[in-house]
N, C-alpha and C positions, 0 to 999 in steps of 0.2 A: 348446385345445391338449390332446392326449391325453397319457397317461403315457409316459415314456421307456422303451424296451425295452433292457434290458441283459442280458448273458449271466449266467445263474445257476449253471449246472453246466458241467463240461467238455464234455458233449454239445452244449450250446448253441454252444460255440466251434467245433465241427466243422462247423456250418452256415455259418460265415463264411469269406470269402476273406482269410485272415490273412497278414501278412508274416512274415519271420524276426524273431526277437526274442521278448520276453516276451509270451505270448499274451493274458493277462488285460488288460494295459495297452493293447494294440492293439485288443482286443475292445471295451473301454470307449471308446477313442478313436473307433472307428467308430460307436458309439452316439451320441456327441456330434455327429458329422457328420450323423446321422439324426434328431437331436432335434426335437421338435415346434416349437421356436422357431428352428431353424436358418435358415430363410428370412427370418424377422424380423431375425435378427442381421446380415443384410447392410446394414441401416440401423438400428443399435441405438439405443434410447432409454434414458434413465437407469433407468426402471422395468424394462425388459427386461434390462439388465445386472445389476440387483439379483436378478431371477429366475434368471439364469444363474449368478450367484455362489452362490445357495442350492443349486442343483442340483449345482454342482461340489463344494461342501462335502460333500454327502450321498454323491455318487459316489466321492469320494476315500476316504471311510471304507469304503464297500462294496468298493472295489478292494483295499484293504489286507486285508479279511477274506477275499476270494477267493484272494488270493495265499498267505495262511497256510493256508487250508483245503485248497486244491488246488494245490500247487506244481507247475508244468509247465515243461518245456523247449519248444523251438521246435515249433510246429505248422505253420508256413508255410515256403515256400521262396523266395518273391520278396523283393526288398528293400522296406523300408517306403516308402510315398509321403510326400512332404513334408507333405501335409495330415494324415496319420496321426501323423507325428512332432510336428507343431505342436499338434494336438489333445491328444496325450498330455502334452506339456510344459505346456500350459495347465491340464490336469487336475491334474497333480502340484503346480503352484503355485497352484491355485484362482484363476486369473486370467481373469475374463470378458472383459476388454478384449483380451487376447492371443488368446482363442478367437474373438472377433469378427473380429480381423484375419486369422486363419487362414481363416475362412469367406468373408471378403471377397476373399481372394487366390485361393482354390481352389474356392469354391462348396460347397453342401451335397452330401450323398450323393444320387445316384451320380456327379454331375458332378465331385466332388473327386477321384475315384479312377480314372475310366475315360475313354477317348477315343472309343469307338464305342458307339452306342445304337440301339435300335429303339423307335419310338413306335407303340403299338397302342391309343392312348387314354390310356395311361400310359407313362412312360419306363422302359425296361428296359435295363440295361447289358449290353453284349456282352463278357463276360470273355475269351472267346477267339473270334477271327474270322480268316478267311483274308485275309492282306494280299497282293495281287497282286505278283509280282516286277516290278521297275521296267522290265525289258526284255521283259516278257511279250507286249506288243502289237507287231506288225509292220505296216508299211504305212500307219500313221497318225501319222507323226512330227510333221507340221505341226499336226495337231489337238491332239496331246498337248502340244506346245510352247505353243500358245495357251491351252489349259486350265490348264496349270501357271502360266503368267505371270499370268493373271487371278486364280488362287487365291493366288499370292504377294502380289499387290497387296492382296487382301482381308485376308490374314493380317497384313500390315504396317500395316493401318488406312487404306489408300488407297481411293479409290472403285473399285468393281469391279462387274461385270455379272452378273446372274442368267444361268445358262447352261443351254442345251438341247443335248443330245447326241442327234442324230437319225440313224437308219440302219437297215439290215436286221438281222434277228435274227442273233446269233452273231458280230457284228463287233467286239464288245469294248467297247460303250458303258458298261456297268455296271462292267466291269473298269477302264476309264479313270477313271471317277468315284471308285471306291473306292481307286485308287492314290494319290489325294491325301492319304490318311492317312500316306503316307511323309513328308509335309512336317511339319517341326517345328511344334508347337503346334496342328496341325490336329485338329479334332474333328468327328465326323459323326453326324447323327441320321437314320436311315432311317425314312421315314414309310410305314406300311402304308396301302394305298388306302382301306380302310374307316375309317381314322382321320383322313382329311382334314377331316372336319366338326369335329374337335376341335383343329385347329391353333392357334386363338386361345389356348387354355389353355396349349399348349406354348410359344408365342412369348412369352407373359407371363412365364413362368419364365426362358426363355433370355435375355430382355432384361435381367434382373437380374444375370446372371453375368458374370465378368470374361473369359471365354473367347470365342473366335470359332468359329461353328458352320457347317458345310455341312449344309443341310437337303436330304436326298437323296430324290427321288421317282422310283422306278424303274418303267420300262415304263408310262409315263403315257399313258392313252388314255381320254379323258373325253367324256361326252355332255352338251350344253347342257341337256338335260332333267333331269339329275341334280343334286342339291344340291351334291355335291362339286365340280362344275365351277364353280359360283358362289362357293364358298368360296375356291378357288384364284384365280379371276379377281379377286375383291376383294383378296386378299392381294397379288397382283402389281400391281394398279392403284393401290395406295397408299391403301386405306381406313384407317379408324382402327385396324384390326387388321393393317395392313401390316407386313412384316417389319422388325424392329429392325435397327440398323446393324451389329450383331454376328452377323447371320444372312445367309447367301448361299444362294440356291436352286440346286440342281443337279437337272436332270430328264433322264431318258432316254425316248425314244419311238420307236416304229416308224412313226409317222405324223407327217408334217411339221407338221400343224396340230392334233395331239393329240386330235382328235375323230373318232369313228366316223362317217364320211360314207357316204351311199348315193346312187346316181344321179349325174347331172351337176351341176356347180356352177351355181347359178341365176343368171340375169341380173337386174339391178335392175328391179323392177316386175313381173317374171313371177310371182313367188310371194313376197309380202312376208314371210311367216314364215320361209321357207327362206333368203331374202336376209339377214334379221336374224340367223339362226343362223350363216350363213357369216361375217358381220361379227364376231359374238362370237368365233368360232373364230380368225379372223385377229388380232383384238385380243389374244386370250390368247397366241398364239404370239409375237407381236411384242413382248410384254412381257419376253421373254427377250432381253437385250441382246446376248448372245453365242450364236450358233447354230453348232454344229460338226457337220458331216455326215460320217458313217462309211459310205462306199460299199461295196458288196459286193466280196468277194475275186474275183479272176480266177484262172485255173489256175496261172499262174506264181507269184503271191503265195501261193497255197495251198501249193504244193510248197515254197516258200521257208520258210513258217511251220512245216511239218512238220520240215524239216531243222533249223530253229532249235530246236525243242523237243527233238529227238533229240540235238542238239549235234554233228552230223556230216552230211556229204553223204549223199544217198540213192542207193542202187543203182538200176539200171534196173528191177529186179523190184519194189523197194519203191515206186518212182514209180508203176508200174502198179497195185500194190495200193492205194496212197493214192488214186488216181483212181477205182478201183472202190469204195472205201470212201465216197467223196463222191458217188456216183451218186444215192443216195436223199436225202441231206441237203444237198447243194450245197456250194459252196466258202465256207468261213468260217474265222475264227481258232479258233472253238470246235471245229469238226470236225477241223481240223488238230491241235489239242491232243489230242483224243480218239483219233485214229489213232496219233499218236506214243506215247501211253500204252499202246496195244494192242501196241506193239512192244517196250516196255521190260520 
């Protein structure tokens, strides 16, 4: 375990995402959520509690010194998170059991404070992210209803299905997936494609946490010859590194079977290696228990979407302009939104 990093000067506080209230106290509270022993505290032993108590005694004295040396008013604007309030209370009372309960209830940093993350080999919190409007997608009401119902089952602790959102570019698959963050208690980790090989490390951590996570794999298109394909296949097929019960996979893809295919589908016996590759492909896609298809827009739905984004009916001239705008890009929700924005 390395040394705990605590703010030493007011400039150190400016690097933190602090809530309203006494900045030194909340700065130290965040240090406790980031402590080297924070993950160990999810299953505390007597020796660990003793170590935590010693650190709390030392930090309490240092906090008193900082407050006297650099008295500061509010540095933050947001309300404090319950994890920050709990960690500060445990520090002021030097109570390691109380701090362990805070970590068990909310998790260590960054999971204690944020709901959206990006995994690039390490977890990075998304302090600010665009949350799609709940009425942003038109034409896919049944798909969104099924997606939401499955997500609510998962968040309530009931059995739920790993989900594949399949369709043409610009139809709103990613927007639909990200809209699940509107649901209470939902948390989402977006996995960068080059980080798929490190999923096991991520899942080991997520399995220890009290939260439930959507693991978001955007624009998935894999090749059986790549290692990342086999990492995901093992994950979905229930290997020892399979997803824990508090993780649900959400993937979007422009290809039904997720794999870049060339030529015609092989027949059994015609080319054993090509046939095996196709079977791998089918096995992977079929591991997603819920497959939701987002078909391309037609002209009528495209014009309806433009009017929806504008908040009013289109004039005849605007309809003609909208259709000219879509000549190169095609009909899609994304193009409809882009054209509407050009008129605002």
